[in-house]
LOLOBA-39708 format. One record per atom (N, C-alpha, C): x, y, z negated; residue number from 1. Coordinates in steps of 0.1 Angstrom, whole numbers, plus 5000, padded with zeros to 4 digits. Last residue first. Example, Ala and Ser with C-alpha at 12.3 -4.5 7.8 and 13.67 -1.06 7.14 Angstrom:
BEGIN
((5128 4978 4929) 2)
((5137 4989 4929) 2)
((5129 5000 4921) 2)
((5132 4943 4922) 1)
((5123 4955 4922) 1)
((5132 4967 4922) 1)
END
This chain:
BEGIN
((6409 8481 9603) 71)
((6418 8470 9603) 71)
((6431 8474 9611) 71)
((6387 8497 9602) 70)
((6400 8502 9595) 70)
((6411 8492 9596) 70)
((6369 8481 9616) 69)
((6372 8495 9620) 69)
((6384 8501 9614) 69)
((6363 8457 9604) 68)
((6374 8458 9614) 68)
((6378 8472 9618) 68)
((6343 8459 9586) 67)
((6354 8451 9582) 67)
((6366 8451 9592) 67)
((6319 8466 9611) 66)
((6321 8463 9596) 66)
((6334 8455 9594) 66)
((6326 8489 9635) 65)
((6325 8474 9633) 65)
((6328 8472 9618) 65)
((6329 8515 9643) 64)
((6318 8512 9635) 64)
((6316 8497 9632) 64)
((6350 8521 9659) 63)
((6351 8527 9646) 63)
((6339 8523 9637) 63)
((6342 8509 9683) 62)
((6355 8505 9677) 62)
((6355 8510 9662) 62)
((6318 8522 9690) 61)
((6318 8508 9686) 61)
((6331 8504 9678) 61)
((6329 8547 9697) 60)
((6319 8546 9686) 60)
((6318 8532 9681) 60)
((6346 8541 9718) 59)
((6352 8546 9705) 59)
((6341 8544 9694) 59)
((6342 8514 9739) 58)
((6336 8526 9733) 58)
((6342 8529 9719) 58)
((6369 8505 9760) 57)
((6360 8502 9748) 57)
((6355 8514 9742) 57)
((6386 8510 9780) 56)
((6372 8512 9783) 56)
((6363 8509 9771) 56)
((6413 8508 9774) 55)
((6408 8499 9784) 55)
((6392 8500 9786) 55)
((6415 8526 9754) 54)
((6421 8530 9767) 54)
((6416 8521 9778) 54)
((6403 8511 9734) 53)
((6397 8523 9739) 53)
((6402 8527 9752) 53)
((6422 8491 9732) 52)
((6409 8487 9736) 52)
((6401 8500 9741) 52)
((6444 8506 9722) 51)
((6445 8500 9736) 51)
((6431 8496 9741) 51)
((6434 8514 9697) 50)
((6438 8524 9707) 50)
((6438 8518 9721) 50)
((6430 8489 9685) 49)
((6418 8497 9688) 49)
((6422 8508 9698) 49)
((6441 8460 9685) 48)
((6447 8472 9689) 48)
((6436 8482 9694) 48)
((6439 8433 9676) 47)
((6430 8443 9671) 47)
((6437 8457 9673) 47)
((6452 8412 9688) 46)
((6460 8421 9680) 46)
((6452 8432 9672) 46)
((6429 8403 9702) 45)
((6436 8394 9693) 45)
((6445 8402 9683) 45)
((6423 8426 9719) 44)
((6414 8421 9708) 44)
((6421 8413 9698) 44)
((6446 8427 9734) 43)
((6443 8438 9726) 43)
((6433 8435 9715) 43)
((6444 8402 9747) 42)
((6455 8404 9738) 42)
((6452 8416 9729) 42)
((6421 8407 9763) 41)
((6421 8396 9753) 41)
((6432 8399 9743) 41)
((6431 8428 9780) 40)
((6420 8430 9771) 40)
((6419 8420 9759) 40)
((6451 8413 9794) 39)
((6454 8425 9786) 39)
((6443 8429 9776) 39)
((6436 8393 9807) 38)
((6446 8390 9797) 38)
((6450 8401 9788) 38)
((6402 8404 9808) 37)
((6415 8402 9814) 37)
((6424 8398 9803) 37)
((6372 8384 9800) 36)
((6382 8395 9797) 36)
((6395 8393 9805) 36)
((6346 8371 9794) 35)
((6352 8374 9807) 35)
((6361 8386 9806) 35)
((6345 8348 9767) 34)
((6344 8362 9772) 34)
((6352 8364 9785) 34)
((6349 8324 9755) 33)
((6339 8325 9766) 33)
((6338 8338 9772) 33)
((6370 8329 9736) 32)
((6372 8319 9746) 32)
((6362 8321 9758) 32)
((6369 8344 9713) 31)
((6369 8351 9726) 31)
((6369 8342 9738) 31)
((6372 8326 9693) 30)
((6360 8334 9693) 30)
((6358 8341 9707) 30)
((6399 8318 9698) 29)
((6388 8309 9699) 29)
((6374 8316 9701) 29)
((6413 8341 9692) 28)
((6414 8335 9705) 28)
((6402 8326 9708) 28)
((6406 8346 9664) 27)
((6402 8355 9675) 27)
((6403 8349 9689) 27)
((6397 8331 9638) 26)
((6403 8326 9650) 26)
((6400 8334 9662) 26)
((6387 8348 9618) 25)
((6394 8336 9615) 25)
((6402 8331 9626) 25)
((6375 8370 9631) 24)
((6385 8372 9620) 24)
((6393 8360 9618) 24)
((6357 8356 9647) 23)
((6367 8364 9653) 23)
((6378 8367 9643) 23)
((6339 8345 9628) 22)
((6348 8336 9637) 22)
((6359 8343 9643) 22)
((6329 8369 9618) 21)
((6336 8360 9609) 21)
((6345 8350 9617) 21)
((6316 8378 9642) 20)
((6327 8386 9635) 20)
((6335 8378 9626) 20)
((6297 8358 9645) 19)
((6307 8360 9655) 19)
((6319 8368 9649) 19)
((6282 8364 9622) 18)
((6288 8350 9624) 18)
((6299 8351 9634) 18)
((6273 8390 9626) 17)
((6282 8387 9615) 17)
((6289 8374 9617) 17)
((6268 8410 9651) 16)
((6267 8395 9649) 16)
((6277 8391 9638) 16)
((6274 8437 9656) 15)
((6260 8433 9652) 15)
((6259 8418 9647) 15)
((6301 8441 9662) 14)
((6294 8450 9653) 14)
((6281 8444 9647) 14)
((6307 8421 9679) 13)
((6315 8422 9667) 13)
((6308 8431 9657) 13)
((6289 8428 9700) 12)
((6287 8415 9692) 12)
((6295 8416 9679) 12)
((6302 8451 9708) 11)
((6289 8452 9703) 11)
((6285 8439 9695) 11)
((6326 8441 9717) 10)
((6326 8450 9706) 10)
((6313 8451 9700) 10)
((6317 8425 9739) 9)
((6324 8419 9727) 9)
((6324 8428 9715) 9)
((6306 8446 9755) 8)
((6298 8435 9750) 8)
((6304 8428 9738) 8)
((6330 8460 9760) 7)
((6319 8466 9752) 7)
((6309 8456 9747) 7)
((6342 8442 9777) 6)
((6349 8447 9765) 6)
((6339 8452 9755) 6)
((6323 8440 9797) 5)
((6325 8428 9789) 5)
((6333 8432 9776) 5)
((6327 8466 9809) 4)
((6314 8461 9804) 4)
((6316 8450 9794) 4)
((6353 8466 9817) 3)
((6349 8475 9806) 3)
((6336 8470 9800) 3)
((6374 8448 9829) 2)
((6360 8445 9826) 2)
((6355 8453 9814) 2)
((6397 8452 9855) 1)
((6393 8456 9842) 1)
((6378 8453 9840) 1)
END
């Protein structure tokens, strides 16, 4: 499990609008360079906030990403 990388991706989604736009359009492509497990990657692609939190994603980040927090 790569909790650190999960939170790095969450932080980028929160702060980097261009990355967030790419993620919304093509999540798999946006995550291509991230060092995530298959389970983490799928949770991002499905935007399963509960699963991401269970995998170590910061709840604060999960609920504060513009345009995704309520997704």
